[in-house]
Each structure stands twice: as structure tokens, then as C-alpha cells.
C-alpha positions in Angstrom: -106.3 3.5 -101.4 -107.4 3.3 -97.7 -110.3 4.7 -97.1 -109.6 6.4 -93.1 -111.1 8.8 -90.8 -109.6 11.7 -91.4 -108.5 11.9 -87.4 -107.4 8.3 -88.3 -105.5 9.2 -92.1 -103.7 12.1 -89.3 -102.8 9.0 -87.0 -101.3 6.9 -89.7 -99.9 9.8 -91.4 -97.8 10.9 -88.5 -96.9 7.1 -87.6 -95.6 6.5 -91.2 -92.7 9.8 -90.7 -92.1 8.1 -87.8 -91.4 4.6 -89.0 -89.4 5.9 -92.3 -88.1 8.4 -89.8 -86.5 5.3 -87.5 -85.5 2.8 -90.7 -83.2 5.2 -91.5 -81.4 6.2 -87.8 -81.0 3.2 -87.6 -78.4 2.4 -90.8 -74.9 3.0 -89.8 -74.4 6.1 -92.1 -77.0 7.9 -89.8 -74.3 7.5 -86.7 -70.8 8.8 -86.3 -68.3 6.4 -86.1 -67.3 4.3 -82.5 -71.5 4.6 -81.9 -74.1 1.8 -82.2 -77.6 3.0 -82.5 -79.9 -0.1 -81.3 -84.1 0.0 -82.5 -85.2 2.0 -79.1 -82.9 4.8 -79.1 -84.2 5.2 -83.3 -87.1 4.8 -82.6 -87.0 6.8 -79.8 -85.2 9.8 -81.5 -87.9 10.0 -84.8 -91.0 10.2 -82.1 -88.8 13.2 -80.9 -88.2 15.0 -84.2 -91.6 14.3 -85.5 -93.3 15.1 -82.6 -91.1 17.8 -82.4 -90.6 17.4 -78.6 -86.9 17.4 -78.4 -85.9 14.1 -75.6 -83.2 12.1 -76.7 -81.8 9.4 -75.4 -78.7 9.6 -76.6 -76.2 12.6 -76.8 -77.7 14.4 -80.1 -73.9 16.5 -80.7 -71.3 13.6 -81.0 -73.5 11.0 -81.4 -75.2 11.6 -85.3 -73.4 11.7 -88.3 -74.0 15.1 -90.0 -76.2 13.3 -92.2 -77.9 12.0 -89.1 -78.5 15.7 -87.8 -80.2 16.1 -91.0 -82.4 13.3 -91.6 -83.4 14.8 -87.7 -84.3 18.1 -89.1 -86.0 17.6 -91.5 -88.6 15.1 -89.4 -88.4 18.6 -87.4 -89.2 20.1 -90.1 -92.1 17.8 -91.5 -93.9 17.0 -87.6 -93.7 20.9 -87.4 -95.8 21.4 -90.9 -98.0 18.7 -90.3 -98.0 15.3 -92.3 -101.3 15.5 -94.1 -100.0 19.1 -94.7 -96.9 18.8 -96.4 -99.0 15.3 -98.7 -101.2 18.7 -99.5 -98.2 20.6 -100.7 -97.1 18.1 -102.4 -100.0 17.5 -104.5 -100.2 21.1 -104.9 -96.6 21.5 -106.4 -97.2 18.4 -108.1 -100.1 18.6 -109.3 -101.7 21.6 -108.8 -104.5 20.2 -107.3 -106.1 18.9 -103.7 -108.4 15.9 -103.8 -111.4 16.0 -101.3 -110.3 13.9 -99.2 -107.0 15.6 -98.7 -108.8 18.9 -97.8 -110.9 17.0 -95.0 -107.0 15.2 -93.8 -105.6 18.7 -94.0 -108.3 20.5 -92.7 -108.4 18.3 -89.3 -104.8 18.6 -89.0 -104.8 22.0 -89.2 -108.5 23.3 -87.6 -109.4 25.0 -90.7 -112.6 26.8 -90.8 -114.0 24.4 -94.2 -112.6 21.9 -97.2 -112.6 25.0 -98.9 -109.8 27.0 -97.3 -107.0 24.1 -97.3 -105.4 25.6 -99.7 -105.0 29.0 -98.8 -104.7 27.7 -94.8 -102.0 25.2 -96.5 -99.1 28.1 -98.2 -99.7 30.7 -95.5 -98.7 27.6 -93.1 -95.5 26.9 -95.5 -94.5 31.1 -96.1 -94.7 31.8 -92.0 -92.6 29.1 -90.8 -90.0 30.1 -94.2 -89.8 33.2 -93.4 -89.9 32.8 -89.5 -86.9 30.5 -89.8 -84.9 32.9 -91.7 -85.7 35.9 -89.9 -84.0 33.1 -87.5 -81.2 32.1 -89.1 -80.6 36.3 -90.3 -81.0 37.1 -86.3 -78.0 33.9 -85.1 -75.7 33.8 -88.7 -73.8 36.5 -87.9 -73.4 35.8 -83.8 -72.0 32.5 -84.4 -69.6 34.1 -86.0 -68.6 37.4 -84.5 -68.5 36.2 -81.1 -67.9 32.9 -81.6 -65.2 32.9 -84.6 -67.3 30.0 -86.6 -66.9 29.9 -89.8 -69.2 29.9 -92.6 -70.1 26.5 -93.9 -70.2 26.3 -89.8 -72.1 29.2 -88.3 -75.3 28.8 -91.4 -75.9 24.9 -90.7 -76.0 26.3 -87.1 -78.0 28.6 -87.4 -80.0 26.7 -90.0 -80.8 23.6 -87.7 -81.7 26.5 -84.7 -83.8 28.1 -86.3 -85.8 24.8 -87.9 -85.4 23.7 -84.1 -86.8 26.9 -82.2 -90.0 27.6 -84.9 -91.3 24.4 -84.5 -91.3 24.5 -81.2 -89.0 20.5 -81.1 -85.2 21.6 -78.9 -83.0 19.8 -80.7 -79.1 21.2 -80.0 -75.8 20.5 -81.8 -73.9 20.6 -78.3 -74.1 18.1 -75.7 -75.3 20.9 -73.3 -78.2 22.7 -75.4 -77.9 25.9 -75.8 -76.3 26.2 -71.6 -73.0 28.0 -73.6 -74.9 30.3 -74.5 -76.8 31.0 -71.2 -76.1 34.9 -71.0 -76.0 35.4 -74.5 -79.4 37.3 -75.5 -78.1 38.0 -79.8 -78.7 34.2 -79.1 -81.4 33.7 -76.6 -84.0 36.5 -77.2 -84.5 34.8 -81.7 -85.1 31.4 -80.0 -87.0 32.4 -77.9 -89.2 34.8 -80.2 -89.1 31.7 -82.3 -91.0 29.2 -79.9 -93.2 31.9 -78.4 -94.5 32.3 -82.8 -94.1 28.7 -82.9 -96.7 27.5 -79.8 -99.3 30.6 -81.0 -100.4 28.3 -83.4 -101.1 29.0 -87.5 -104.4 30.1 -86.6 -103.8 33.4 -84.5 -100.5 33.8 -86.6 -102.2 33.7 -89.9 -104.7 35.9 -88.4 -102.7 38.3 -87.0 -100.8 38.1 -90.7 -104.4 39.5 -92.0 -105.6 41.8 -89.1 -102.6 42.1 -86.8 -104.1 46.3 -86.8 -107.9 45.7 -85.8 -108.0 43.9 -82.6 -111.7 44.2 -82.9 -112.0 41.5 -85.3 -109.7 38.5 -83.7 -111.5 35.9 -83.0 -112.2 34.2 -80.0 -109.5 31.8 -80.2 -106.5 34.4 -80.9 -107.6 36.6 -78.3 -107.7 33.5 -75.9 -104.0 32.5 -76.8 -102.8 36.3 -77.3 -103.7 36.4 -73.4 -103.3 33.6 -71.5 -100.0 33.0 -73.7 -98.5 36.6 -72.3 -99.8 36.0 -69.2 -98.6 32.5 -68.5 -94.9 34.2 -69.5 -95.3 36.1 -67.1 -95.9 34.2 -64.4 -93.7 31.5 -66.2 -90.4 33.4 -65.2 -91.6 35.3 -62.2 -91.5 31.7 -60.9 -88.0 30.6 -61.9 -86.2 33.4 -61.5 -87.3 33.9 -57.5 -86.9 30.2 -57.3 -83.7 29.8 -58.8 -82.3 33.3 -58.3 -79.6 32.2 -55.0 -80.0 28.6 -56.4 -75.5 28.6 -57.2 -76.4 25.7 -59.7 -78.5 27.4 -62.2 -79.5 31.3 -61.8 -77.2 32.1 -59.3 -73.9 31.6 -61.1 -74.7 34.7 -63.2 -74.8 38.0 -62.6 -78.3 40.0 -62.5 -78.9 40.7 -66.4 -78.0 37.6 -66.7 -80.4 35.8 -63.9 -83.8 37.4 -65.5 -83.0 36.2 -69.5 -82.4 32.8 -68.0 -85.6 33.1 -66.2 -87.6 34.4 -68.9 -86.1 31.6 -71.7 -86.9 28.7 -69.6 -90.5 30.9 -69.3 -90.4 30.4 -73.1 -89.6 27.0 -73.3 -91.9 25.2 -71.4 -94.6 26.6 -74.1 -93.5 23.2 -75.5 -89.3 23.7 -76.9 -87.1 22.1 -75.2 -84.6 23.7 -75.4 -82.2 24.1 -71.7 -79.5 27.0 -70.7 -79.2 25.6 -67.1 -79.4 22.5 -66.0 -82.8 21.6 -65.4 -81.7 18.9 -63.2 -80.3 20.7 -60.5 -83.4 23.3 -60.1 -85.9 23.3 -57.4 -88.3 20.8 -56.3 -90.3 23.7 -55.6 -89.5 24.5 -59.7 -90.4 21.6 -61.4 -93.7 21.6 -60.0 -94.5 25.1 -61.2 -92.8 23.8 -64.6 -95.0 20.4 -64.6 -97.5 23.0 -65.4 -97.1 24.8 -67.8 -95.4 22.3 -70.2 -98.6 20.3 -69.6 -100.5 23.7 -70.2 -98.6 24.7 -73.3 -99.3 26.4 -76.4 -101.8 27.5 -78.8 -103.8 25.0 -81.2 -103.1 24.1 -84.3 -99.2 24.9 -83.9 -95.9 23.1 -83.0 -97.1 23.4 -79.3 -98.5 20.4 -77.2 -99.7 20.5 -73.9 -103.6 20.7 -73.5 -103.1 24.1 -74.8 -103.9 27.3 -73.4 -108.2 27.5 -74.9 -108.4 24.5 -73.4 -106.4 26.0 -70.6 -109.0 29.5 -70.3 -112.2 27.7 -71.6 -112.0 25.9 -67.8 -110.7 28.7 -66.0 -114.3 29.9 -67.1 -116.2 27.8 -66.1 -115.3 27.5 -62.9 -115.3 31.7 -62.7 -119.1 31.0 -64.0 -120.0 28.1 -61.8 -119.0 30.0 -58.6 -120.8 33.2 -60.1 -124.0 31.0 -60.6 -124.2 31.8 -64.4 -126.5 30.2 -66.9 -123.6 30.6 -69.6 -120.1 30.7 -69.8 -119.5 34.0 -71.7 -115.9 34.9 -73.2 -114.7 37.9 -74.5 -118.6 39.4 -75.0 -119.3 35.6 -76.9 -121.2 32.9 -75.7 -119.0 29.6 -75.7 -120.9 26.7 -77.2 -121.8 23.9 -75.1 -119.6 21.3 -77.1 -116.8 23.3 -76.4 -117.4 22.5 -72.4 -117.4 19.0 -73.4 -113.9 18.6 -74.7 -112.3 20.7 -73.2 -113.4 18.7 -69.8 -112.4 15.4 -72.1 -108.9 16.8 -72.9 -107.9 17.0 -70.0 -108.9 14.1 -68.1 -107.5 12.0 -70.9 -104.3 13.9 -70.5 -103.7 13.7 -67.0 -105.5 9.9 -66.8 -102.3 9.1 -69.9 -99.3 12.0 -67.8 -100.2 10.0 -63.3 -100.3 6.7 -65.6 -97.1 6.9 -67.6 -95.5 7.7 -64.6 -96.6 5.2 -62.5 -94.8 2.7 -65.1 -92.2 4.4 -65.1 -91.9 5.1 -61.1 -92.3 0.7 -61.8 -90.0 0.7 -64.4 -86.4 2.8 -63.6 -87.1 3.3 -59.4 -86.7 7.2 -59.7 -88.8 8.7 -57.6 -92.0 10.8 -58.3 -90.5 14.5 -59.5 -88.0 13.1 -61.7 -90.6 11.1 -63.2 -93.4 13.3 -63.5 -91.5 15.6 -64.4 -90.4 13.4 -67.6 -93.6 12.0 -68.9 -95.9 15.7 -68.7 -92.5 17.1 -70.6 -93.4 14.2 -73.5 -97.1 13.9 -73.4 -96.6 18.4 -73.2 -93.4 17.6 -76.2 -91.5 20.0 -74.7 -88.2 18.4 -74.6 -86.4 19.4 -70.8 -85.3 16.4 -68.8 -84.1 16.2 -65.9 -81.1 14.1 -66.7 -82.6 10.6 -66.0 -83.2 9.9 -70.8 -80.1 8.3 -70.8 -80.9 6.0 -69.0 -83.7 4.9 -69.0 -84.7 0.8 -69.6 -86.5 0.1 -73.7 -89.2 -0.7 -72.1 -89.2 3.3 -70.2 -88.4 5.0 -73.1 -92.2 3.4 -75.6 -94.1 5.2 -72.4 -92.2 7.5 -73.2 -92.6 7.5 -77.5 -96.4 7.0 -77.2 -97.1 9.6 -74.6 -95.1 12.3 -77.3 -97.4 10.7 -80.1 -100.1 11.5 -78.1 -99.1 14.7 -77.1 -98.5 16.0 -80.8 -101.2 13.7 -82.0 -104.0 15.2 -79.5 -106.4 12.9 -77.9 -109.4 14.0 -78.9 -107.9 13.1 -82.7 -106.6 9.6 -80.8 -109.4 8.7 -79.7 -111.3 8.9 -83.3 -108.5 7.9 -85.0 -109.0 4.5 -82.2 -112.9 4.6 -83.2 -114.5 1.9 -85.0 -117.2 4.2 -86.1 -119.2 6.7 -85.5 -123.2 5.8 -84.2 -125.7 8.8 -84.6 -128.5 8.3 -81.7 -131.4 9.6 -82.5 -133.2 9.7 -78.7 -132.3 11.2 -76.3 -132.5 9.8 -72.6 -134.2 11.5 -69.6 -132.3 14.1 -67.1 -131.3 13.2 -63.7 -128.7 14.6 -61.5 -126.6 13.2 -58.9 -125.3 15.3 -56.2 -122.3 16.8 -57.0 -119.7 18.2 -54.6 
């Protein structure tokens, strides 16, 4: 049995799931009659599903057979729960115990406090996932039957698929136009938005809210940061998107005022790394794309189904900036002093993320010939595991699909986790060098 560092085990687990998903989706029975699935499309779809992104290189509704869609849904659920979490869950069910190494691997993937908490964390993650997905299913199933005339079986399948896809922030839909047919329907859009927001908060936040919802004074700094920044970004995103697209006849301008507000809010939620769309993203204004790039890059909460640099990283950088401008010595957040190790981690994550997105965007421009605004949107969407697209994904050459696949993988794993996994060994330095300060700014 390979003795891997926990970070290496996480990366290997996701890579193995992607390989298995690619193999299954490449089978003839996974596609509809008359459709052809080459290796790159199978790989791209598997990566997008396991990394809960939602970018697609083929039409999900018409290309995949019912079996292929089931495989995609299972890959989404597996990727959302986490590979190590799923492996630990299997160990609990079959063997009634979890090895120390499995505990370490799961703790590395879920950001659990320690290896001793893994059993509780895994059970809580499974419970939360099933409860939220069941809630969305119950909310939208009757709507499919009564308002859209679906049969009971068809409505159940559509409700189940979109419940799993929404809570896991995947953005896969069973319609060629994604959710554009439901743009003005709050009974479909709002339950999906609620599941996306809950999934984007992260499991540590959801677990604490489940225990201490009415005792906010007991909330950790992580919970307070995630809730505060998420609420602020949702409001700002709604105002920004709605204001810029209000008079655009190709998007919000075609609807009544209440529907425009719903659509603006819906797409603000999607930038939390979900990827559904109820209007054509490719017809939005360039200025809207820029704002959505920023929101997608920030992403959602840590240790959940969201991607991006995470709202906590963004908040830490904000408080570091405020502290520096004020000339204070320590960074204080909600009455607590922030560890200097967190400063370094936040800066490292942001710099690695910017480097990855920019290198990928330049490569995509050279390969495809598309303009910067479109390829940058695709690159940020892939890294943030969002799944929103300006419409160029279907026509990308194989090399571009591989680049976006690598970005999705990096965004789901996390730059620091992938960096730790690629490191040959850990080295502890037993000495310190003399200090010196260069001129900054």
C-alpha cells in the first residue's frame, strides 16, 4: 500500500475518480445513438463533474444517454462529498472503523480540526448533503409536475439531478439552454439558489450553524468571515449584474421588473461557483463579465463544494490591507488576532491563482484566437469551478480543453494542496537568516 502524504492522497484520489469517470463516459452505452464521444470530451466532462464545475464541451441534454447522465450525477456527488470523505464513509459502513491514515487524509481534505474529529465530520457531511438535496427535491418536484406537465418519473429524475447538481455547486443541467426556460420562475430558481448558497458556505460553517445557530457569540472566525463576506458579495453581485444588464434586450431587458431582479440575484448566486444560467451569458455586456470574473475568482467558503480563492482568503487580504493603511502592528478580525501563518497562506494562494489563470488565458488566446475578455472569463470560470461560459467551450480544440481541465482540477484541489502534493519532501529548517528589509512601493 502506497504511503502517501495526505495532500498527495487527496490529489491521487481525485485523479483516480476522474480516470474512472473518463473511462465510463467513453463507453458507447454512455452516449446517445448517433453521438460520438472522443477522449477529450469524455475527459473534460469527467473533470468538470468530479471538480463540480459544470463547464461542458458537448450538449449534456442531447449527447449523453440516461446511463451517461447517471454517471455524471454520481461523479458530481462524489466530487462534492470529497474523495477521501467517500473512502472514509465506505470504511465506516463496511469495517466500522477508520484507519489513522484515512483519518489524516480526510482531515486534509475537509479542513477538520484534527484526525480525532473525522468520524463526526464524515457523518455530518453526509447528513447535510442528503438533507439539503432532499429539501431541494421536495421543493421543485411538484413544480415540474404541476406547472410543466412532466410525468411523475420524469419530474423525479429532473428534480433529483438538479438537486444534486445545485448543492454540489456543479451547474450541470438537463436542458440544452441550461435553466433559461425557468428564468422567471422563482419556484425553480430560488430553491436551487438556496442549495448553491448552502453548499458554497462550506461544511465547517454548516456544521457549526447546525449546532450553534442561535449562539452567534460562539461562532468561530471562519464562520463569521464566510457568512459576512458571502452576504456582502451576494448583495453587491445582485446590484452590479442587475444594474448593468437592466436595459440589455438580450438578457434582463426582455423581462418584467420582478423577473429582472430574480435573474440578477440568480446570476449573482451562480458566481459563487455554481454555473447555472437563466439568460445567455455570451450576450451580457463586457462590463458585466469583468464583475463576474472578480466574483468567480473569489468563490465561496473553504472545505465545501465551492471553488475560487475562497471568501476567507479574500477577507484576510482585505484586513491585511486595512491594517497596513492604519499603520497597526497586528491584523485583528472580529476581536481576534490573525495568525501570521495565515497571512502567508492567503498571499500564496492568491499569487498562485493569479499566475495559473493568467498563464492559462494567454495560452488559450494563442491556441484559439479568441479575444481576452472571453478566454479570461472561461479561465476564471474553470479555476473557480463555476461552469459559466460565454459560449466558446463547445468549439475549443483539444489542447484548450486540456488547459481548462487542469484549471478545474487545480481549482477543486486548491493551489496549496496541489503544491504540497507535488513537493518531493518536507524540509524543516533548523536555523534563521539575518533580517533585512527591501524598499516596498
